[in-house]
N, C-alpha and C positions, 0 to 999 in steps of 0.2 A: 318805476320797479315796483313799486309797494302796490299800485293798480294793475299790476300785469294779468293776474289771474282774473280781475272783472273786466278787463278790456278783452281778453280772450274769450271769457262769455259772452260780453257782446257781441263780438264779429261772429263767435259760431252760433247764437241763437238767430242769427239774421242770416247764416247759411253762406257766408262771405269766409268761407275756407280759405282759399286760396289767395285773397287779399290779406288776410291774415298772417296765413306763412309768408307772403313777401314782404310783410311789415316786421316780423319775426328777425328772417335772412337778410334785412336792414339794419336791424339792432345788431346783428353778431361785428356787423364794420365799425361799430363805436370804439373808441379808443378802450374806456375801459367798461365793457360790454357786461352788464351780472350775470352769473352763473345761472339765476334763475331763466333769462331768454332762451340759454342752450337748453334748459330741463324744459322748457316750455315747448320749443321749435321741436323738441324730438318727440314730445307726445302728439304733437299737431301731425307728424310725421307717422307716429305709428296709428294713428285713427282716419288718417285721409290719404296720405302719399307712403303708405308700408315701404317701397320698391327705396325711398332714401333714408330708410332709418339706418340702415348698417353702415351705410358711408359717415352718417351724421356720428354715432356713437365711436366710430374708429377715428375719426378726425379728432374728436374732444371728449375723450372718457375722462379727463381731470374733470370736467369744468363742468358736469351733468350731476344732477341728487339722483344717484342710481336706484337706491330703494323705489323713490316716488315713479321713474321709469319702469324700474321691473312691475309694478301693479298694474302698468298701463299695459305693457307687452303681454302680460298673465291675461288678463282680461280680453284683449282683442287677437290672443292666440300668435301671436308673433315669436315662436319657438327658438328660431335661427338667433333673433335681437336678444332673446331673454337668455338663453345659453351662454352669449356671449358678455352680458350683463355680471350673470353670476359670477364669471370667472374672474370680469374686472373687480368685484368685492371679495373675491376668495371663499366664495360659497359652493365649493366642489363639488359637494354631495348634492346638492340641488341639481347643479348643470348635469352630472352624470344620470340624474333621476330623469332629469328633461330630454335628454337627448335619446334615452333609450325607450321613453314611452312616445315620442313625437321624431321618430328617426328619420322617418321620410324627408322632412323638413332640417332638423337640427342638426343629423349626423354628419361628421365629416373625420376621417378616419385617424388625419394627423391631430386635430383638435381634441378628439375624446382619448387618444393615448396620453396626451397632456394632461386631460381630467381624471383621469382614472388613477394616475400614481400620485393625486394629490388630494384623494378623497380620504376621509379618516373612519369611515365605517368599512368594516374588514367585510361585509357582506357583501358591499358594492360588486366586488372583485368576481365572486363567485356569479352575479347578475349579470355582468359584463359575458363573463363567458359564455354564460345561456344566450346570451342577446347576441354574439356572434355567430354564435353555433346556427341560429335560426336563421340571421339575416345576412351574415356576412362569412361565412364559414372559409373562404377563400383566403381570408386575412388572419385567421381565429388564430395562428402562430406569430404572426408578428405582434398580435396583442398579448399573447401569453410572456414572450422574449423581455416586453419592458414589466411584466408582473411578476417574473420568474424568481424573483429574490422576495415576495411578498406573498406568494399564495401557498397554500400546503397542497404539494403536489401528488398526495395521493388524494385528497379531495377532486382535485382537476380528472385523473385516472377514472375515479368512481363516477363522475358527470358524465366523460367521454363515454364510458362503458355503457352506462344507463341508456345514453343515447343511440350505441352501437356503431358510433364512428373513432373509434379508439386508434385504427390506424391514420386519422386525418392530423393528429398531433404529434406524429412521429419525430419532425425536427424538434419540436419543444422536448421531448422525450430524451431524445439524442443529447440536450444542449443541459438537463439538468441530472443525466445521470450520473452524473459525477458525486453527486450527494448521497448514491447508494440507498434509497429509497428502495424498501420492498416493492410497493406498487408498481414504481417505475420501471424498476426490473424486470419484471413477473409481465406486464404491458410490453415491452420493447422484445422480450424473450418470444413473447407469441406471435407478436409481427415477424420477427425474424423467421421462426416456423412456417407462417403460411406464406410468407415470401420465400422459403426454401434458401434463405442466404445463410450459408452454414458456416461460412467465414467471419460475418459481423457477430454469428450467435458465440460462435469460438470465442472468441475476442471478448464477447460479452461476459461469458461464463468464467473467463480468467480473471478478468478487472473488477467485478463486480458479484461477490458471492451472498448478497442478501436477496435470495428467492427461494424457492421452495426447489431443492436439486433432486432430490427422487421425484417429485411431481411430474419435473420434465423429464429425466431420465426416462420412465415410464412412458409418456407420453410420446417420445419419439423413437424409441427401441424397435418400433415396428415398423418406420417410416419407411415409404418406396425406395427415398435414397438412399444409396450406401454411407455418406457422408454423416447425415443425420444420425443414423445406426451407431456410426464412427463416434458422436459426441456423445450420446447417451452409455455407451461402455466407458468414456474417458468422465463423466459424470458417476458412473460407479466408482470407478478408481478413484476419485479425490475423496470421495465419501468413504472409504475403506472397504466396499462393498467388492473384494479383490475376485470371490468366485463367479459373483454376477456378471461383471467387466468380461472375464475371462472365457464365459461360456457365448455370452454373445458376440466377444470379439473371434473365437473358435467358429460359430455359424457362419461366418462372413469371410473366415479364411483370411483374416488379419494376423499372421502370425509374428510379424515383428512388433508389433503393439502387445499381444498375448506375451513374449518374452518380457517385454521392458515392465508390463505389469507385475509380472511373477517376480520380477527381480527387485522393483520397488517394493511389494509386498512383505520382501524380508520372510516369507513364509518356506521353509524347506519342502515339505509336503506335495506344496502346490507346484513347485518346481520339478518335481520328480513324478508328481500324474502327469505333466505336459512334455517331458520326454516320454513317457509310456504313451501318450496320446499321439506323437511324432512318430512313433517307432508302428503304433496300429494303423497308421494314415499312410504307411510307407514313406515317408517325408525325411530322406536319409540327410539332405542338407540342413532341413531344418532343426532336424537332431544334433547337429554339430553345431549348428549357428546357437541353439540353447543351450549346449553344454559351456560356451563360449559366454553368453549373456548373462545366465546364471550361475558362474562359478565359483563363488563363494557361497552359494546356498546349497549345491549339490556336491554330496560324496563321493571321493572317488571309487569306492567297492561296487555301491549302486552303478555308476556309470558305466564301469568296467563291466560289471553281469549282465547289464541291459545292451551292452555293445556285443558282447561274446553270444548271450542267448538268442541273439537276433540278427547275427551277420552282419555287424556293423562294425567291425573293432576297427576298421581302416580308418572310420570317419570319427572315432573318438580318441584317437593317437594325438592332435594337437592338443586335447585337454589333459590328457594322462602325461605326455611329455612336460607340460606345464606343472602339471601337479607332482611329478616327482623332483623339476626342478626346484620348486618350491619346499617341499619337503627336506631335501638333501642343504636347501642355504639354511633351513632351520637348524639343521642338525649340526653344520659346520659352525654357525654362530654359537651354538651350545657348547660345543667342544671347545672353541676358542675363548669362551668365557669361563669355562672350568679349567682349561691352562694355565690361563693368566688370572685368576684367584689362587692357585697352586703355586705360582712363580712369586706373585705377590706375598702369600703366605710364608713360604722360605725367606724372602726377603725380610719380613718381620724378623723372625725367628733369628736371624743371621743378626740383624742389627740388636736384637735383644741381648744377645751371648757378648757382643762386643762392648754392650754399654755394661753389663757386669762384670767381663774383664777389667775395664777400666776402672769402675768402682775398687776394686779390689786392689789393684796395682795403686790406685791412690790413698787407699788405706792402707798400705805397708809401708810407703815411702812417708804418710805422714808418721805412722806408729814409729819409725827411725829416726824421724828429725827430732821428737818429741823426747826421745830418749838419750838425746844429746850426740846424737854421729856430727860428725865435718860433714860438711858442704860436699866433700869432694867424695867422701865416703858415700853420699847418698845419690850423687851422679853414678857413681861407679855401679852402686846395687841396680840403678835402673837400667844400666846399661847390659846388666846382665840377666836381667830379669827379660828384657829386648832381645839380646843378641849373642846372651852367653859372658863367660869370661875376654876379658882383651886385656891383654899382659901389657902393652903399650903403654897404659895408664900407669900413673905412679900415683898408687894408692897408700901408699908410706911401710908397706908391710915386701917382705923379699920374697914371699913363698905364695905363688899362684894359687897351688891348691889349698891352703889358707883360705885364702880369699872366699874361696868358692865355697868351702865348708860354712865361714862365718856366716856367708850371705843366703845358703839356703836355709840354714838352720834358721836364721831371723825372718825368713822368707814364710817358713812353713808356721813356727810361733805366731806371727801377725795372722795369717792366714787362716788358722784355726779361732784367733781372737774376733775374725770378722765375722765366720760364720756363727758362733757363739751367737753374736751382738744382731 
């Protein structure tokens, strides 16, 4: 084994290439064949039988001196084998460069996808995009799918715009639009406008707001398709440009959208101007619908005046009935609240009077008790205050009028003392 290189040179100098290869192949059959034999046989295949090289390095990738074999493949311009060897030793940057520089022989789509996601130089991602755009444009979306989480989407869009093939990567743009990147949204909206796909355009506008809204609206407000012009009015509405939106909708006679826009604007003047517009156009049904759609914004006196002066009173009656009902309900609620407040006030006053009366009675009884009156006298006194004199009680005196006199006098004195305090 130590003399392996000398033996190889000896055979090669004499042109015995096939014999040398046969000798090395026999050496592989040894029980403990040295790794040098595998490497030397690979070098011989690279020089004299390149068609056998790939099978050899795929069978014995761990028994080879890969750096040595790489140098041989590079000198012999065996790019496919060189790429495979770069992959085996994790030199993915070199592998990617080799494939892109020598694609007729070295390129394989599945292998290249594996290589490109393992490179450490970011610039190689964009070189790969250029490479596929030039040589394999039909597979560029498949490549971008594996690079989606690694590349700058705005830069990819810029590359494709400069090449004039932005529509080529539409599937990729749809897949990454969830990132809400300005360049991606702009590119997709542009594609949808060119394809006149107004449903997808409307969906894109609703879900992803990071784009030039006014620029898009101005671009499509004169589009030949009605739905495209409708989207332009919708964008104006989203951005708060109510007058521009309503003017565009009036032009296309999209009256329902006009009413919805007026209501969302919350502008009383716009809503009443729309009523005048319907009167001028003789749209009586639209006049009635607008009164309903913009009910909260239109003043009843204005609606009644416009209806009366333009002979549309019948079309305003549903609105007027509802208005009268609403104001009647409000007045009823106010009256109810007022009555409840007055009743509550009376109840509080009555409770206050009762409390004062009880306090006075308690004071009088307490005063009598502290003057040394008997319990029987106090009991009788309380009954007199509440019910008048009761002759059935045995108060210790024979004359009822005397009792009344004494009790009333005592109450008067006590009440005066209570008032002073």
